[in-house]
Every structure is written in structure tokens, then in C-alpha cells.
N, C-alpha and C positions, 0 to 999 in steps of 0.2 A: 341163464344168469339173472339174478335180481339186480335192479338198478344200482343198489349200493355197492355192487361188485364191479361196476363198469362205468364207462362214460356215456354221455348222450349218444343215441345210436340212429337217429333219423337223419340219413345222409343228405336229404334235400334241404335241411335247415342247419345253417352255420350258427351254432350256439355261442360262438366266441363274439358275435356281434351284439349279444344281449348280456351285459355285464352282471346285472343282478341275478338273472337266471343261472348263468354260469357259476357265479360265486356261491349262490345258495345250493346248487347241486353239489359243489365241492364241500361246502360246510355240512350238508346233510350226510354225505359219505363219512366225513370225519366224526360227526356226532354218533352215527350208527356204529362205526368202528369202535369208538370208546365204550359205548354201552355194551356191545357184544363182548369186548375184552373184559369188561368188569363182571359181566354175568358168567363168562367162561372161567375166569380166575376164581370166582366164588361158587362154582357149580356144585361143589360138595355141600354147600349151605342151602341150596335151593331145595325146598321140600319136593318129594316125588310126585305130589299131587299137581304140580305145575306142569302142564302139557307143553305149552309154548307161550311166547310173548311176542307181541308185534308193536311196531311203532306206527302210530296214526298221525293225524294232523299234518303240519308243514313238513316235519321230518319224514313222514311216510310218503308225502308227495314229492320229496326231494327238493323242498323249497325253504328249508330252515335257514333263517338269518342269524348269524353269530350274535349271541348275547340278547336276542330278542324273542325267539320262538320258544314255546313251552314244549315239554316232553309229554305227549299224550300216548300212554301205553295201554294196550289191551292185553290183559292177563287171562289166559285160558286155563281153567282147572279141570281136574278129573270130574266125570259125571257122578262119581260117588260122593262128592262133597256137597253138603247143603250150603248154597251160596249165601244164605242169610245167617249162617252160624258164626260163632266167634272164631272157630278154626279157620274158616275161609278168610275172615278179616285179618287174622294173624299171618296167614300165608301171604296174602296180598301185601300187607305192611312189610313183611320180611324182604320182598323184592325191592321195595323202595329203600329199605335200610341198606341193602347190599349196594345200591346205586348212590348212596349218600356221598361218597367221595367226589362224585361228578357235579354235585351241587345243582342238580336238576330241579326245577320248580314242580312240585306235586300238583296234580289236577285239582280243580275246585271241588269241594265236597258234594256239591249238588249236580255235578256234571256226569256225562255218560262214562267217563273213564275212572270214576271214583271207586268202583267196585269190580271184582273179577266176574268172569262169565264162564260157562261151560258149553260144550257142543250140544248137549241135550236141550238146554234152554234156547240156544240160538236157532235150532232147527225144528223144535216141536210145535211151535205156535204160529207159524207163518199164516197170516190171514185171520187169526183170532182177533176179534174186536177188542178183547181185553189185553192184548199183548202190549207190554210196556215200551214206551219210547226208547228207554235205555237199551232194551233188548234188540229191537229191530234197528236201532241206530248203530249199535256195534256190528250187527250182521252186515248191514249195507256198507259201513265204513271199512270192514275187512275187504270187501270187493272194490271199494272206491279208491283207497289211498294208503294201504299199509305195506310195510316192509318187515321181514322176519328179523327178530333179535335173538331168539333162543330156540334151538331145535328146529332147524329149517324144514326137515322132512315132515315133522308134525304140523308145522305151519302150512305147508303145501297140502297135506292131507285135509286140513281143516277147510282151506279155500275150495278144494275139490269137492268136499262133502257139501258145502253150501251150494255150489254150482249144481251138483247132482240133485239136491233137494229141489231147487227151482226148476230143474229139467224134468222131474217126474211127471209122467202122464202127458208131457208136452213134447219138447224138442228131443228128448231122449228116445221117444218112440218113433218120432217122425221129424227129420231135420228140415222138412218143408214148412213146418210150423214155426211160429215166432216165440220169442222169450216173453210170453204174455205175463206170467206171474211175476217174473223178475222186473219187467218194465213197470208194472203196476206198483210193486213195492218200492222201486226206485223213485217213482214220481211221488208216492206217498211220503217217503222220507224227505225229499227235497222241499215239498210243500209244508211238511211239519216244521222244518227248519225256519221257513219264512214266517209261518204263523207264530212259532215260538219267539222269534225275534221281535215280532210285533207286540206280543204279550210282555216281553221284557221291557220294551220301550214304554208301554203304557203304565207299567208298574214300577218303573225306575229301577229295575233289577240290575241292568248293565249299562255301560256307556253306549248309547244308541248309535252315535255317529260312526264310530270305528267298526262296530258290528255290521252296520248297514253296508259300509264300504267292502268289508270282507265277504259278505253275502253276495254282493254284486261282482266279486272278482274270484277269490280263491274257492268259495263254495260253488260258484257257477262253473268254474273250470273242472272241479272235482265231479260235479254232476254231469257235465257235458262229456267228460271223458268216457264214462260208462254208457251214457245214452248213445253216443256215436258208435261205440263198439257194437251195441245191440242193433243199431240201424245197419251197420256194415255187415253184421252177422246174418241179416235177412237175405244176403246174396248166397250164403253157404247152404248147400242142399245135401251134403254128404255126411258131415260130422260137425254139427253146430256146437255140441258140447265140448269136443276136443278143441275146436277153433277158439271158443271163448276162454277156456282154461289157459291156452297158450298166450293169448293176447292180454290177459289180465295182469301179467307180470309187469307191464309197462305202467309208469305213473301217469296221472291224468293228462298232463300237457303232452307227453309223448304219444298217448293214445290218440289225442286229437290230431297231432301232426301226422301220425301214421295214416289216419283215415283221410285226411286232406291229400296226402301223397298217393294213396291207393286210388283216389278218384281224380287224379291229375288236376287238382284244383290248387293253384300256386299262390293263393291269397292268405296263406297261414301267417304271413308277416302282420296281417291285420289283427291277429289274435295274440301272437307272441310279443309284438311291440307294446301294445297297451298293458299286457300282463307284466312285462319287464318293468314298465314304468310304475305300476302298482307295487311290485315287490321292492323296487328301489326306494320308493317313497316311504313305505312302511318300515324300512330298516333305519330310517332317520328319526332319532328320538324327538327332535323338535316338531316334526310333522305328526308323530304319534301323540305327542302331548296336546297338539291343537285338536286332534280328532278325539282325544279321550275326555271329552266333556259330554254332559248329558243334556241335550237341548230339549228338555221335556216341558211340554205345555201344562203338565200336571204339577210341576214343582213351583210352589208359590215363592220360594226363595231364589229362583233362577233370575239372573239379571236379564234385562231386555236384550242385551247383546248376545246372550247365550240361549235365547228362546228358540223353540222349534221353528217358528215362523222366519227367523233370521238365519237359519242354518246355511243358506247360500252366501251369506256375508263372510263365512269362514272360507278363506281362499282355498285351502287344501281340500276341504270337503267338496266345494263346488268343482274344483279341478278333477278330483278323483271320481266324482259322480259323473261328470262329462266323459271321463276316460272309460268308465264302465258302460255308458250308453253306446259308445262306439264298439266296444267289445261284444256286447249283447247283440247289437245290430248285425255284426259280422257272423256270429254263431248262428243267428236266426236265418240269415241269408243262405249260409252253407247248408243247413238242415233242409230248408224248403227247396233248395236247388237239387236235392237228391231224389225228388219225385221222378220216377222213371228209372232210377238206379236202385234205391232201396224198395222193398216190397210195399204194395199198397196196404197190405194188412198191418205192417209196422206203423204206418202213418194213421191208420184207423185206430189202433190201440193207443197210439201216442196222444191222440186228441179225444177220443171217445171211450 
């Protein structure tokens, strides 16, 4: 079962103790249910070129906050469609028109969710220096944080095709090998996010403060969820591909909780506690408004109070930055503590 069809399933973690995480899980299930119902009722209007649709972002992570979270959708089209054509644009727009009654905010025009994708583009250029950020971003996001919204079987086949592509000539042939290509691509994507956020800051494209806080919380958990699965997979010696396919169904926070549980490390409260605090604070409009300023040292119109140098004078920024420091420290401790449990090859590829 996919997470939108069930409750939190890690028995060693009582999710009822973490109100924001529990409430956002329920909210995500409700949002996915509404989208799926809307797509199902309008199925006859969906062009046959649409293969599947997936929810990414906070909804895909089962962390959507009511009235706050965007709807980030990945629309997969047939390989026969020219993705740059007017036909592709019309098909993509038709999906959003169908969802119009839900009043979901559309993705920004410059973001990775602004255009459709197909399987050929997702799989044909892995490792190509000219591969676009929007392409490998969608590919990794499908593995990192998505839930199916339309045609579950086709969604499952897509995820499995991506896994199989990363496994070629590596773990598919020998389960004693590591997920080298996938690990390298995962690290590339996460570092690309960090570099892109820095560019946005320096060019005043986005509200830097809130993006920085999200990078150090939700993006970090998203990344760590798959990273820890790949570390834990290093123990698997019989069917690494099947093992990963099975465990990818969990959202990021559950993945981390599961790996903690498998290693009999009972410090997961040091992850879920700060993360619950982050989700709770970002659901508060007043706190989001405080973070939604651009403390740019490049902006001559910025007041002294809102300058980058004075960012720690913003109480909520300082508080959430400290919150993330504790979260990062715990995740780092856990990963480094797996020396002797996870393979030495995994750590070699992780660092070098």
C-alpha cells in the first residue's frame, strides 16, 4: 500500500506525540484523495497521452499543511509526444483545468513542475553533462518524495523503470555491489539544490530566509530518506534491486525511522522532534510572514533591520536555524555510527 492509503506504520514511533506530523499526514491523505477523485471523475477528459500523474513536494512527503502547501505535480506523457510542442503544453494545461475546482495553486513558471515529462527523457541522459536540472530533478524527486495520483500501475512501472536504469551494469548484475550511480546522482541533485538556493539569494530571485530554513529541514529529510535507504541496502546481498523497490514506497520520514529501527538505534526522537517543530512553525502564517523577507546584502533598498547581517535578529529565523543545527547533528551522528554496519564501499562512494 502507498502511504496515502494507510496510517503511519513504524511501530517503534508513536506519531500521536507529534501533532504537526500527525495532522499533516492526515491533511496529505485528504488532499490526495480529493485530487484522485477529481481526476477519476474527469477521466474521460484526460488525453490518452497522459501516462500517470504524481504528487511531489510536501503532499508527496505526506507533510502537507492545510491552506499552506502548494500542489507540485509531475505529469508523465507518452514518449511519442514532443515535450516542447504546443500539444504537450495543451495536455499539461488540461490537467490543471480539470483540477480547477480544487483551487490548487499552480507551480511557478520557472520551476521543475511547470512542464510535463516522459519516460524517455527521464532515463536516456543519466550522466550526460548537458542533462537539464529540470530533468534529473524530476527523476530524483520521483524516487525521493512522490505519491501516485492517477493510474497507480503506470506510476509503479515508472518508479521501477527508474530503479532498473540505475541498477544496470551495477547491482542488477551483482547484489554485492553498491548503488553507485544512484548515490552519485542523488548527491548531485542535493548539492544542485544548495547551489541554486545560493544563486537565488545573490540574485534576489526568492525569499532567501524561508528557502534556507526549508533546505535545512524538509529538503534535508527528503535527501536523508533515500541516502539512508542506500546505506541500509549495502547490507543486502541477494536482491538489492527488489529490496529498494519495496522500501521506496515509504515517504522520507518513515524511511529514516525504519532505518533507525532496523539498526536498533532508539534516538529517532532527536529527528522527529525538531522536524515536528519545523512543520508546526511553518503552518503558522505569522511565522511564515516573518521568514518571508529577503535579507539580501545586494538590495540597496533593504532596511538595516532586514539586512543579511542582521538575520539572526529575526527570532523565528534564529530559532529554526538552531533547530536545524540539532537535526543535522543527529543525522550526521547516525550515519557516521553505521561504520561497521553499512559497507565500507558505501562510505567510500559517499565521500569520494
